[in-house]
ZADRENVEX-654465 format. One record per residue (C-alpha): x, y negated, z. Coordinates in pm, whole numbers, plus 50000, padded with zeros to 5 digits. Each point is the difference from the previous one (the first is absolute). Example, Ala and Ser with C-alpha at 12.3 -4.5 7.8 and 13.67 -1.06 7.14 Angstrom:
BEGIN
<rec><u>51230</u><v>50450</v><w>50780</w></rec>
<rec><u>50137</u><v>49656</v><w>49934</w></rec>
//
This chain:
BEGIN
<rec><u>60004</u><v>12917</v><w>32181</w></rec>
<rec><u>50116</u><v>49848</v><w>50329</w></rec>
<rec><u>49952</u><v>50229</v><w>50300</w></rec>
<rec><u>49821</u><v>49855</v><w>50302</w></rec>
<rec><u>50128</u><v>50070</v><w>50349</w></rec>
<rec><u>49843</u><v>49971</v><w>50342</w></rec>
<rec><u>50091</u><v>49686</v><w>50194</w></rec>
<rec><u>50032</u><v>50201</v><w>50322</w></rec>
<rec><u>50172</u><v>50329</v><w>49912</w></rec>
<rec><u>50151</u><v>49890</v><w>49667</w></rec>
<rec><u>49884</u><v>50326</v><w>49837</w></rec>
<rec><u>49850</u><v>50010</v><w>49653</w></rec>
<rec><u>49622</u><v>49960</v><w>49983</w></rec>
<rec><u>49830</u><v>50260</v><w>49782</w></rec>
<rec><u>49635</u><v>50040</v><w>49920</w></rec>
<rec><u>49733</u><v>49792</v><w>50170</w></rec>
<rec><u>50091</u><v>50066</v><w>50364</w></rec>
<rec><u>50109</u><v>49640</v><w>50071</w></rec>
<rec><u>49864</u><v>49666</v><w>50108</w></rec>
<rec><u>50107</u><v>49645</v><w>49903</w></rec>
<rec><u>50036</u><v>49711</v><w>50244</w></rec>
<rec><u>49774</u><v>49718</v><w>49896</w></rec>
<rec><u>50166</u><v>49753</v><w>50233</w></rec>
<rec><u>50313</u><v>49794</v><w>49921</w></rec>
<rec><u>50245</u><v>50271</v><w>49891</w></rec>
<rec><u>49793</u><v>50219</v><w>49763</w></rec>
<rec><u>50209</u><v>50310</v><w>50083</w></rec>
<rec><u>49882</u><v>50361</v><w>49961</w></rec>
<rec><u>49985</u><v>50266</v><w>50274</w></rec>
<rec><u>49928</u><v>50373</v><w>50018</w></rec>
<rec><u>49667</u><v>50071</v><w>50166</w></rec>
<rec><u>50183</u><v>50193</v><w>50273</w></rec>
<rec><u>50243</u><v>49709</v><w>50057</w></rec>
<rec><u>49713</u><v>49750</v><w>50007</w></rec>
<rec><u>49806</u><v>50220</v><w>50243</w></rec>
<rec><u>50293</u><v>49983</v><w>50241</w></rec>
<rec><u>49975</u><v>49621</v><w>49993</w></rec>
<rec><u>49629</u><v>49925</v><w>50013</w></rec>
<rec><u>49833</u><v>50338</v><w>50011</w></rec>
<rec><u>49862</u><v>49963</v><w>49649</w></rec>
<rec><u>49840</u><v>50317</v><w>49864</w></rec>
<rec><u>49890</u><v>50122</v><w>49658</w></rec>
<rec><u>49638</u><v>49938</v><w>50091</w></rec>
<rec><u>50080</u><v>49646</v><w>50104</w></rec>
<rec><u>50208</u><v>49951</v><w>49684</w></rec>
<rec><u>49707</u><v>50114</v><w>49786</w></rec>
<rec><u>49787</u><v>49746</v><w>50180</w></rec>
<rec><u>50257</u><v>49730</v><w>49923</w></rec>
<rec><u>49997</u><v>50099</v><w>49635</w></rec>
<rec><u>49620</u><v>49980</v><w>49984</w></rec>
<rec><u>49991</u><v>49659</v><w>50167</w></rec>
<rec><u>50335</u><v>49860</v><w>49873</w></rec>
<rec><u>49851</u><v>49655</v><w>49938</w></rec>
<rec><u>49924</u><v>49955</v><w>50369</w></rec>
<rec><u>50241</u><v>50225</v><w>50193</w></rec>
<rec><u>50380</u><v>49965</v><w>50006</w></rec>
<rec><u>50260</u><v>50223</v><w>50161</w></rec>
<rec><u>50328</u><v>49845</v><w>50115</w></rec>
<rec><u>50314</u><v>50158</v><w>50136</w></rec>
<rec><u>50110</u><v>49917</v><w>50354</w></rec>
<rec><u>50253</u><v>49737</v><w>49883</w></rec>
<rec><u>49746</u><v>49807</v><w>49792</w></rec>
<rec><u>49738</u><v>50032</v><w>50276</w></rec>
<rec><u>50242</u><v>49841</v><w>50248</w></rec>
<rec><u>50068</u><v>49715</v><w>49759</w></rec>
<rec><u>49630</u><v>49951</v><w>49940</w></rec>
<rec><u>49940</u><v>49964</v><w>50373</w></rec>
<rec><u>50276</u><v>49737</v><w>50033</w></rec>
<rec><u>49820</u><v>49659</v><w>50027</w></rec>
<rec><u>50306</u><v>49804</v><w>49883</w></rec>
<rec><u>50025</u><v>50200</v><w>49676</w></rec>
<rec><u>49628</u><v>49964</v><w>49935</w></rec>
<rec><u>50018</u><v>49622</v><w>50031</w></rec>
<rec><u>50295</u><v>49986</v><w>49756</w></rec>
<rec><u>49811</u><v>50217</v><w>49752</w></rec>
<rec><u>49697</u><v>49776</v><w>50019</w></rec>
<rec><u>50202</u><v>49682</v><w>49935</w></rec>
<rec><u>50183</u><v>50167</v><w>49708</w></rec>
<rec><u>49671</u><v>50099</v><w>49842</w></rec>
<rec><u>49859</u><v>49649</v><w>50036</w></rec>
<rec><u>50317</u><v>49831</v><w>49867</w></rec>
<rec><u>50088</u><v>50243</v><w>49724</w></rec>
<rec><u>50182</u><v>49854</v><w>49694</w></rec>
<rec><u>49699</u><v>50062</v><w>49779</w></rec>
<rec><u>49769</u><v>49807</v><w>50231</w></rec>
<rec><u>50246</u><v>49710</v><w>50027</w></rec>
<rec><u>50050</u><v>49989</v><w>49624</w></rec>
<rec><u>49625</u><v>50002</v><w>49937</w></rec>
<rec><u>49951</u><v>49714</v><w>50242</w></rec>
<rec><u>50278</u><v>49798</v><w>49837</w></rec>
<rec><u>49850</u><v>50052</v><w>49652</w></rec>
<rec><u>49655</u><v>49893</v><w>50122</w></rec>
<rec><u>50141</u><v>49686</v><w>50162</w></rec>
<rec><u>50194</u><v>49914</v><w>49684</w></rec>
<rec><u>49694</u><v>50039</v><w>49778</w></rec>
<rec><u>49801</u><v>49776</v><w>50233</w></rec>
<rec><u>50270</u><v>49732</v><w>49991</w></rec>
<rec><u>50019</u><v>50012</v><w>49619</w></rec>
<rec><u>49625</u><v>49954</v><w>49967</w></rec>
<rec><u>50013</u><v>49709</v><w>50242</w></rec>
<rec><u>50279</u><v>49824</v><w>49810</w></rec>
<rec><u>49848</u><v>50062</v><w>49656</w></rec>
<rec><u>49677</u><v>49830</v><w>50106</w></rec>
<rec><u>50182</u><v>49671</v><w>50071</w></rec>
<rec><u>50062</u><v>49751</v><w>49713</w></rec>
<rec><u>50359</u><v>49968</v><w>49883</w></rec>
<rec><u>50175</u><v>49687</v><w>50141</w></rec>
<rec><u>50115</u><v>49724</v><w>49762</w></rec>
<rec><u>50378</u><v>49983</v><w>50032</w></rec>
<rec><u>50064</u><v>49750</v><w>49720</w></rec>
<rec><u>50016</u><v>49706</v><w>50241</w></rec>
<rec><u>50208</u><v>50184</v><w>50256</w></rec>
<rec><u>50272</u><v>50121</v><w>49762</w></rec>
<rec><u>50277</u><v>49745</v><w>49940</w></rec>
<rec><u>50074</u><v>49947</v><w>49632</w></rec>
<rec><u>50368</u><v>49980</v><w>49922</w></rec>
<rec><u>50110</u><v>49788</v><w>49704</w></rec>
<rec><u>50086</u><v>50188</v><w>49681</w></rec>
<rec><u>50374</u><v>50007</v><w>49933</w></rec>
<rec><u>50096</u><v>50033</v><w>49638</w></rec>
<rec><u>50312</u><v>50212</v><w>49944</w></rec>
<rec><u>50300</u><v>49805</v><w>49878</w></rec>
<rec><u>50194</u><v>50174</v><w>49726</w></rec>
<rec><u>50354</u><v>49910</v><w>49923</w></rec>
<rec><u>50063</u><v>49841</v><w>49667</w></rec>
<rec><u>50066</u><v>50251</v><w>49726</w></rec>
<rec><u>50363</u><v>50025</v><w>49911</w></rec>
<rec><u>50047</u><v>49913</v><w>49635</w></rec>
<rec><u>50164</u><v>50264</v><w>49786</w></rec>
<rec><u>50088</u><v>50043</v><w>49635</w></rec>
<rec><u>49820</u><v>49756</v><w>49766</w></rec>
<rec><u>49835</u><v>49824</v><w>50297</w></rec>
<rec><u>50335</u><v>49902</v><w>50146</w></rec>
<rec><u>50052</u><v>49633</v><w>49921</w></rec>
<rec><u>50313</u><v>49964</v><w>50209</w></rec>
<rec><u>50322</u><v>50031</v><w>49800</w></rec>
<rec><u>50335</u><v>50080</v><w>50153</w></rec>
<rec><u>50245</u><v>49719</v><w>49936</w></rec>
<rec><u>50259</u><v>50091</v><w>49739</w></rec>
<rec><u>50356</u><v>50043</v><w>50125</w></rec>
<rec><u>50261</u><v>49771</v><w>49847</w></rec>
<rec><u>50368</u><v>50070</v><w>49947</w></rec>
<rec><u>50280</u><v>49773</v><w>50110</w></rec>
<rec><u>50201</u><v>49829</v><w>49723</w></rec>
<rec><u>50295</u><v>49857</v><w>50190</w></rec>
<rec><u>50324</u><v>50148</v><w>49872</w></rec>
<rec><u>50221</u><v>50168</v><w>50256</w></rec>
<rec><u>50319</u><v>49797</v><w>50032</w></rec>
<rec><u>50252</u><v>49871</v><w>50243</w></rec>
<rec><u>49754</u><v>49784</v><w>50193</w></rec>
<rec><u>49708</u><v>50249</v><w>49989</w></rec>
<rec><u>49931</u><v>50248</v><w>50279</w></rec>
<rec><u>49812</u><v>50317</v><w>49899</w></rec>
<rec><u>49942</u><v>50362</v><w>50100</w></rec>
<rec><u>50022</u><v>50316</v><w>49790</w></rec>
<rec><u>49684</u><v>50058</v><w>49798</w></rec>
<rec><u>49880</u><v>50281</v><w>49777</w></rec>
<rec><u>49972</u><v>49967</v><w>49625</w></rec>
<rec><u>49682</u><v>49848</v><w>49865</w></rec>
<rec><u>49758</u><v>50280</v><w>49911</w></rec>
<rec><u>49937</u><v>50038</v><w>49631</w></rec>
<rec><u>49664</u><v>50086</v><w>49847</w></rec>
<rec><u>50008</u><v>50328</v><w>49817</w></rec>
<rec><u>49802</u><v>50126</v><w>49707</w></rec>
<rec><u>49867</u><v>50350</v><w>50069</w></rec>
<rec><u>49924</u><v>50253</v><w>49730</w></rec>
<rec><u>49801</u><v>50320</v><w>50046</w></rec>
<rec><u>50141</u><v>50320</v><w>49845</w></rec>
<rec><u>49784</u><v>50315</v><w>49994</w></rec>
<rec><u>49962</u><v>50349</v><w>49848</w></rec>
<rec><u>50338</u><v>50101</v><w>50145</w></rec>
<rec><u>50066</u><v>50357</v><w>50113</w></rec>
<rec><u>49977</u><v>50058</v><w>50380</w></rec>
<rec><u>50362</u><v>50123</v><w>50025</w></rec>
<rec><u>50142</u><v>49667</v><w>49873</w></rec>
<rec><u>50184</u><v>49806</v><w>50273</w></rec>
<rec><u>50036</u><v>49628</v><w>50065</w></rec>
<rec><u>50364</u><v>50018</v><w>49887</w></rec>
<rec><u>49889</u><v>50150</v><w>49665</w></rec>
<rec><u>49756</u><v>49712</v><w>49945</w></rec>
<rec><u>50265</u><v>49741</v><w>50095</w></rec>
<rec><u>50239</u><v>50153</v><w>49748</w></rec>
<rec><u>49734</u><v>50002</v><w>49727</w></rec>
<rec><u>49888</u><v>49637</v><w>50062</w></rec>
<rec><u>50357</u><v>49873</v><w>50021</w></rec>
<rec><u>50087</u><v>50162</v><w>49667</w></rec>
<rec><u>49687</u><v>49888</v><w>49811</w></rec>
<rec><u>50011</u><v>49639</v><w>50126</w></rec>
<rec><u>50381</u><v>49982</v><w>49986</w></rec>
<rec><u>50033</u><v>49890</v><w>50364</w></rec>
<rec><u>50328</u><v>49958</v><w>50184</w></rec>
<rec><u>49858</u><v>50136</v><w>50327</w></rec>
<rec><u>49743</u><v>50253</v><w>50120</w></rec>
<rec><u>49651</u><v>49847</v><w>50030</w></rec>
<rec><u>49774</u><v>50044</v><w>50298</w></rec>
<rec><u>49779</u><v>50308</v><w>49950</w></rec>
<rec><u>49713</u><v>50115</v><w>50222</w></rec>
<rec><u>49835</u><v>50342</v><w>49967</w></rec>
<rec><u>49620</u><v>49958</v><w>50019</w></rec>
<rec><u>49933</u><v>50316</v><w>50201</w></rec>
<rec><u>49860</u><v>50004</v><w>50352</w></rec>
<rec><u>50238</u><v>50107</v><w>50276</w></rec>
<rec><u>49996</u><v>50371</v><w>50072</w></rec>
<rec><u>49817</u><v>50097</v><w>49678</w></rec>
<rec><u>50133</u><v>50310</v><w>49820</w></rec>
<rec><u>50060</u><v>49894</v><w>49640</w></rec>
<rec><u>50044</u><v>50358</v><w>49876</w></rec>
<rec><u>49624</u><v>50033</v><w>49963</w></rec>
<rec><u>49962</u><v>49670</v><w>49810</w></rec>
<rec><u>49975</u><v>49971</v><w>49621</w></rec>
<rec><u>50208</u><v>49684</v><w>49984</w></rec>
<rec><u>50120</u><v>49714</v><w>50223</w></rec>
<rec><u>50043</u><v>49623</v><w>49957</w></rec>
<rec><u>50260</u><v>49737</v><w>50091</w></rec>
<rec><u>50017</u><v>49622</v><w>50022</w></rec>
<rec><u>50314</u><v>49817</v><w>49900</w></rec>
<rec><u>50100</u><v>49649</v><w>50114</w></rec>
<rec><u>50166</u><v>49792</v><w>49727</w></rec>
<rec><u>50110</u><v>49643</v><w>49938</w></rec>
<rec><u>49702</u><v>49797</v><w>49866</w></rec>
<rec><u>50207</u><v>49912</v><w>49691</w></rec>
<rec><u>49977</u><v>50367</v><w>49893</w></rec>
<rec><u>49619</u><v>50000</v><w>49997</w></rec>
<rec><u>49961</u><v>49983</v><w>49621</w></rec>
<rec><u>50258</u><v>50269</v><w>49940</w></rec>
<rec><u>49858</u><v>50226</v><w>50272</w></rec>
<rec><u>49648</u><v>49981</v><w>49852</w></rec>
<rec><u>50122</u><v>50089</v><w>49649</w></rec>
<rec><u>49912</u><v>50364</v><w>49911</w></rec>
<rec><u>50326</u><v>50034</v><w>49809</w></rec>
<rec><u>50193</u><v>49959</v><w>50325</w></rec>
<rec><u>49887</u><v>50328</v><w>50157</w></rec>
<rec><u>50044</u><v>50363</v><w>49895</w></rec>
<rec><u>49715</u><v>50186</v><w>49833</w></rec>
<rec><u>49738</u><v>50140</v><w>50237</w></rec>
<rec><u>50041</u><v>49745</v><w>50282</w></rec>
<rec><u>49691</u><v>49791</v><w>50081</w></rec>
<rec><u>50054</u><v>49651</v><w>50139</w></rec>
<rec><u>49834</u><v>49670</v><w>50085</w></rec>
<rec><u>50060</u><v>49700</v><w>50222</w></rec>
<rec><u>49966</u><v>50096</v><w>50366</w></rec>
<rec><u>49762</u><v>49792</v><w>50215</w></rec>
<rec><u>50023</u><v>49996</v><w>50378</w></rec>
<rec><u>49647</u><v>49998</v><w>50145</w></rec>
<rec><u>50046</u><v>49866</v><w>50353</w></rec>
<rec><u>49763</u><v>49808</v><w>50225</w></rec>
<rec><u>50129</u><v>49671</v><w>49865</w></rec>
<rec><u>49980</u><v>50121</v><w>49639</w></rec>
<rec><u>49677</u><v>50202</v><w>49998</w></rec>
<rec><u>49771</u><v>50029</v><w>49706</w></rec>
<rec><u>49731</u><v>50237</v><w>49878</w></rec>
<rec><u>50123</u><v>50311</v><w>49814</w></rec>
<rec><u>50018</u><v>49970</v><w>49627</w></rec>
<rec><u>50094</u><v>50232</v><w>49716</w></rec>
<rec><u>50369</u><v>49966</v><w>49917</w></rec>
<rec><u>50115</u><v>50192</v><w>49693</w></rec>
<rec><u>50344</u><v>50154</v><w>50006</w></rec>
<rec><u>50224</u><v>49928</v><w>49705</w></rec>
<rec><u>50134</u><v>50322</v><w>49843</w></rec>
<rec><u>50342</u><v>50011</v><w>49841</w></rec>
<rec><u>49867</u><v>50222</v><w>49719</w></rec>
<rec><u>49668</u><v>50080</v><w>49840</w></rec>
<rec><u>49853</u><v>50323</v><w>50140</w></rec>
<rec><u>49679</u><v>50161</v><w>49867</w></rec>
<rec><u>49721</u><v>49987</v><w>50260</w></rec>
<rec><u>49953</u><v>50377</v><w>49989</w></rec>
<rec><u>50361</u><v>50070</v><w>50095</w></rec>
<rec><u>50079</u><v>50014</v><w>50371</w></rec>
<rec><u>50332</u><v>49843</v><w>50099</w></rec>
<rec><u>50197</u><v>50264</v><w>50185</w></rec>
<rec><u>50248</u><v>49895</v><w>50267</w></rec>
//
């Protein structure tokens, strides 16, 4: 519990031998200290206590302030213009104004508001794609004039040849591109190594895969031989490879692989 001290002697106040200023400060004094100021006595204090609604005791400092006419005028104005009074007046004025405005009929603003014409958004023409594209790129033609003594030319690359691609699958993951080239060259009796592409995404670890696949680019004249099951060793699955690009897109369909030997359906082909 906070100890109370006398405002005059600064000593602790014990018991009931004290009096409180009911002026501006509200400080507490010993009866003896208060008697030195205003001559207050216990009998007079008891009288104050009995008639506390009508009698007030103030210390000398508060009494001097109370007698100051300038301070009394400031206190009066502050009481009259307190924030609560000002706020109450503002609320009353606002309520009166709202009632006054709500009693008036709403004005017709349809004739006063200028109507702007409606602007329809203009969308750009849809760019044709895929089957909707009617425009065809003109086909390039090749020159036929033979290079001779009176012909001026520049070095050109060889004319690209169309390849037939075959898909080889069920091959062990440790088989390399060179192994496939050697196998294809031997079975098709080629004089050179064919183009072989491993169909595995870049960065994929093939050690966890059951098998891998390759595509092999061949001369179109070898198509019949390449699609003959007797051309390939037993266990290799193959079919014609189709490149599904944007220009050559079609819906997925079931394509059956051609086995090089008959395997019972209940036997799993091990790599």
